C-alpha positions in Angstrom: -8.0 -53.2 -16.4 -5.9 -53.4 -19.6 -8.5 -53.5 -22.5 -8.1 -54.1 -26.2 -11.3 -54.3 -28.3 -13.5 -55.3 -25.3 -16.5 -53.2 -26.1 -18.8 -56.2 -25.5 -17.6 -56.9 -22.0 -15.9 -53.8 -20.5 -19.1 -52.3 -19.0 -20.2 -55.5 -17.3 -16.7 -56.1 -15.9 -16.5 -52.6 -14.5 -20.0 -52.9 -13.0 -19.0 -56.2 -11.3 -15.9 -54.9 -9.7 -17.6 -51.6 -8.7 -20.3 -53.6 -7.0 -17.9 -55.6 -5.0 -15.4 -52.8 -4.3 -17.2 -49.4 -4.6 -14.4 -47.5 -2.8 -11.8 -48.5 -5.4 -10.6 -46.4 -8.2 -11.2 -48.1 -11.5 -8.6 -47.5 -14.2 -9.1 -48.7 -17.7 -6.1 -48.7 -20.0 -7.4 -48.6 -23.6 -4.7 -50.4 -25.5 -5.2 -48.9 -29.0 -8.7 -50.4 -29.5 -10.4 -50.1 -32.8 -13.9 -50.4 -31.3 -15.8 -48.3 -28.7 -14.0 -49.7 -25.7 -12.7 -46.4 -24.5 -16.1 -44.6 -25.0 -18.1 -47.3 -23.2 -15.6 -47.4 -20.3 -15.8 -43.6 -19.8 -19.6 -43.7 -20.0 -19.7 -46.6 -17.5 -17.6 -44.6 -15.0 -20.0 -41.7 -15.2 -23.0 -43.8 -14.9 -21.7 -45.7 -11.9 -20.4 -42.5 -10.3 -17.1 -44.4 -9.7 -13.7 -43.0 -9.1 -11.3 -43.6 -11.9 -10.4 -42.7 -15.5 -9.7 -44.1 -18.9 -6.1 -43.9 -20.1 -4.9 -44.4 -23.7 -1.8 -46.5 -24.3 -1.1 -46.6 -28.1 1.8 -49.1 -27.9 0.2 -52.5 -28.5 0.5 -55.2 -25.8 -0.8 -56.0 -22.4 2.7 -55.3 -20.8 2.7 -51.8 -22.2 -0.8 -51.2 -20.9 -0.1 -52.4 -17.4 3.2 -50.5 -17.4 1.3 -47.3 -18.1 -1.0 -47.9 -15.2 1.8 -48.7 -12.8 3.7 -45.6 -13.8 0.7 -43.2 -13.6 -1.2 -44.6 -10.5 0.0 -44.3 -6.9 -1.9 -46.6 -4.6 -1.4 -48.9 -1.6 -3.0 -51.9 -3.3 -3.2 -52.7 -7.0 -5.7 -55.1 -8.5 -5.2 -56.3 -12.1 -7.9 -58.1 -14.0 -8.7 -58.7 -17.7 -11.8 -56.9 -19.0 -13.4 -59.9 -20.6 -15.7 -61.2 -17.8 -13.6 -64.4 -17.3 -12.6 -63.7 -13.6 -15.0 -63.6 -10.6 -15.2 -60.1 -9.2 -17.0 -61.5 -6.1 -13.7 -63.0 -5.0 -11.8 -59.7 -5.0 -11.9 -59.1 -1.2 -10.5 -62.6 -0.7 -7.5 -61.8 -2.9 -7.0 -58.4 -1.2 -7.0 -59.7 2.3 -3.5 -61.2 2.3 -2.1 -57.9 1.1 -3.9 -56.0 3.8 -2.6 -58.4 6.4 0.9 -58.0 5.0 1.2 -61.8 4.4 1.9 -61.4 0.7 3.3 -59.1 -2.0 1.4 -60.7 -4.8 -1.9 -62.7 -4.6 -2.8 -64.7 -7.7 -6.3 -65.9 -8.6 -5.6 -69.6 -9.4 -7.8 -70.8 -12.2 -6.3 -74.2 -12.5 -6.5 -76.0 -9.1 -10.3 -76.3 -9.2 -10.3 -77.5 -12.8 -12.3 -74.5 -14.0 -9.8 -73.4 -16.7 -9.5 -76.9 -18.2 -13.3 -77.2 -18.3 -14.0 -73.7 -19.8 -11.0 -73.2 -22.0 -11.5 -74.4 -25.6 -7.8 -74.0 -26.7 -6.0 -77.2 -25.7 -2.6 -75.8 -26.8 -2.9 -73.0 -24.3 -3.5 -75.5 -21.5 -0.4 -77.4 -22.6 1.6 -74.2 -22.7 0.5 -73.3 -19.2 1.5 -76.7 -17.9 4.9 -76.6 -19.6 5.9 -73.1 -18.3 4.5 -74.0 -14.8 6.6 -77.1 -14.7 9.8 -75.3 -15.8 9.3 -72.4 -13.4 8.6 -74.7 -10.4 11.7 -76.8 -11.2 14.0 -73.9 -11.6 12.9 -72.0 -8.5 12.0 -74.9 -6.3 8.5 -73.5 -6.1 5.0 -75.1 -6.0 2.8 -72.6 -7.9 -0.3 -73.8 -9.7 -1.1 -70.9 -12.1 1.8 -69.0 -13.6 -0.2 -67.2 -16.2 -3.3 -66.0 -14.4 -4.3 -62.4 -15.2 -6.2 -61.9 -12.0 -3.8 -60.6 -9.4 -3.5 -58.2 -6.5 -0.2 -56.5 -5.7 1.3 -54.6 -2.8 2.7 -51.2 -3.4 6.2 -52.5 -2.6 6.0 -55.1 -5.4 4.7 -52.6 -8.0 7.3 -49.9 -7.3 10.1 -52.5 -7.5 9.0 -54.3 -10.6 10.4 -53.1 -13.9 8.1 -54.1 -16.7 10.3 -54.9 -19.7 7.9 -57.2 -21.6 5.3 -55.9 -24.0 2.7 -58.6 -24.5 1.0 -61.6 -22.9 4.3 -62.7 -21.4 3.5 -60.2 -18.6 2.0 -62.6 -16.0 4.9 -65.1 -16.5 7.4 -62.2 -16.1 5.7 -61.0 -12.9 5.9 -64.5 -11.4 9.6 -64.9 -12.3 10.4 -61.5 -10.8 8.6 -62.3 -7.6 10.3 -65.7 -7.3 13.8 -64.4 -8.2 13.5 -61.4 -5.8 11.9 -63.5 -3.1 8.6 -61.6 -2.9 5.9 -63.5 -1.1 3.3 -65.1 -3.4 -0.1 -66.6 -2.3 -2.4 -68.3 -4.7 -6.2 -68.4 -4.0 -8.3 -70.8 -6.2 -11.0 -68.9 -8.1 -13.6 -69.9 -10.7 -13.0 -69.2 -14.3 -15.4 -69.0 -17.2 -14.9 -68.6 -20.9 -15.7 -65.4 -22.7 -19.3 -64.8 -23.5 -20.6 -65.5 -27.0 -19.4 -62.8 -29.5 -16.3 -62.0 -27.5 -13.1 -63.2 -29.0 -9.7 -63.9 -27.4 -6.7 -61.9 -28.6 -4.5 -64.9 -28.2 -3.3 -66.8 -31.3 -2.5 -70.4 -30.9 0.6 -70.5 -33.2 2.1 -67.1 -32.5 1.5 -67.4 -28.7 2.7 -71.0 -28.8 6.0 -69.7 -30.2 6.1 -67.0 -27.5 5.7 -69.8 -24.9 8.8 -71.5 -26.3 10.7 -68.2 -26.5 9.6 -67.5 -22.9 11.1 -70.8 -21.7 14.4 -69.9 -23.4 14.3 -66.4 -21.9 13.7 -67.9 -18.4 16.8 -69.9 -18.6 18.9 -67.2 -20.2 18.0 -64.4 -17.8 17.3 -66.2 -14.5 19.6 -69.2 -14.7 22.5 -68.1 -17.0 24.9 -70.8 -15.8 22.4 -73.6 -16.6 21.6 -72.0 -20.0 25.1 -71.4 -21.2 26.4 -74.6 -19.4 23.9 -76.6 -21.4 25.0 -74.9 -24.6 28.6 -75.7 -23.6 27.7 -79.3 -23.1 26.1 -79.5 -26.6 29.2 -78.0 -28.2 31.4 -80.4 -26.3 29.4 -83.4 -27.6 29.3 -82.0 -31.1 33.1 -81.5 -31.0 33.7 -85.0 -29.8 31.4 -86.4 -32.6 33.3 -84.4 -35.2 36.6 -85.6 -33.7 35.9 -89.4 -33.9 37.2 -89.8 -37.4 40.2 -87.7 -36.5 41.0 -90.0 -33.5 40.5 -93.0 -35.7 43.0 -91.6 -38.3 45.6 -91.0 -35.6 45.2 -94.4 -34.0 45.3 -96.3 -37.2 47.8 -94.3 -39.3 49.5 -91.8 -36.9 48.3 -89.3 -39.5 45.2 -87.1 -39.8 43.4 -87.4 -43.1 40.2 -85.6 -42.0 41.8 -82.3 -41.5 38.6 -80.2 -41.9 36.9 -82.3 -39.2 39.9 -81.7 -36.9 39.6 -78.0 -37.4 35.8 -78.1 -36.8 36.2 -80.2 -33.6 38.8 -77.8 -32.2 36.6 -74.8 -33.0 33.5 -76.5 -31.3 35.5 -77.2 -28.2 36.8 -73.6 -28.0 33.2 -72.4 -28.3 32.2 -74.8 -25.6 34.8 -73.3 -23.2 33.8 -69.8 -24.1 30.1 -70.6 -23.5 30.8 -72.0 -20.1 32.9 -68.9 -19.3 30.1 -66.6 -20.4 27.7 -68.6 -18.1 30.0 -68.2 -15.1 30.4 -64.4 -15.7 26.7 -63.8 -16.1 25.9 -66.0 -13.1 28.2 -63.8 -11.0 26.6 -60.6 -12.4 23.1 -62.0 -11.6 24.2 -62.7 -8.0 25.5 -59.2 -7.6 22.3 -57.8 -9.0 20.3 -59.7 -6.5 22.4 -58.4 -3.7 22.0 -54.8 -5.0 18.2 -55.3 -5.3 17.9 -56.6 -1.7 19.9 -53.6 -0.4 17.8 -51.1 -2.3 14.6 -52.8 -1.1 15.8 -52.6 2.5 16.6 -48.9 2.1 13.2 -48.2 0.5 11.4 -50.0 3.3 13.3 -48.1 6.0 12.5 -44.8 4.3 8.8 -45.7 4.2 
C-alpha cells in the first residue's frame, strides 16, 4: 500500500485486507507523509498481529513508493491497493485466483464497467482523462481493456521482476498497463465496486496538473511504444507545412520563372528536410524497439527456464 498523508484511512484499509487475507504480509510504503500515516500503520500492524512492515520512501510519487516495495519484497503474488478505502478488500481473493491458476500475469480491479467510478467520482475531468487514455491505448495495441488507471491490481512474480518502474507519479498504472501490453503479459480485468473517499479524506490528484500529465502521457505512449507512428506523424506535419510555405514560391516560378519569395523558399526546403529526418528517426527507433522486444522475450524465456 503506497500511502501519502492517509492517516484518516490507513488503519481501516489495513484492517479490511487483513480480515480478508490474514496470511498475507502487509507492506505500507510511507511516501514522505507529513501526518501520522507511518505511526498509525505501524501501530495497526502490532494491534492486528499481522505480518508486515512500514517502509519509508522519501522521494515523492506513487511510482517511487511502489518501486521501493517491488525492490525490497520477494513474493509469489503481489497485491497493490491505494490506502484510501476506495477499493473493496472483500474482492481480493477473486483477483488473486487467476494468478494462482496461472491464467494471468496481472489482474486489474475494473472500476468502470459497473458504472461505480462514474457514480462515485466527483471529478469529471478525471473521468474524461481515463476515457481518453483508454481509447488511445486500446487503439494502439488492439486491446479491449476497460480500466487503464485502476490502482487495485494483483501481479505475478514474473511480471514484477520483469517490470522496470521508470515513472515517479500517478502515471504508474498507465505505465504498468502499457508494459504488460507491449511485452505480451496476460491481463485479466475483474469488475469491482468503487466508492469515493470518506468525508475528511482528500485526493492527492490535482485536476489541472494531472490533466497536463494525461496529455503528456498520451505523447509518451506514442513516442516510446509507437515511434514510427509518432515521428511519422511529425514528418507529415512538416511536409504539409513545407508545402504551404512553398505555394507562393511555386506561384512565382509558374508566373514569372523567377522566385521573389526567397525566404519562403528556404523555409520550405528546411521544413521538407526536417520531415525526411523525422521519418528516418522513426524508422530507426522502430527497428530498435523491435530488437528490444526480441531481447526481452529471450531474457524472459531464460528466466522462466531457470525457475
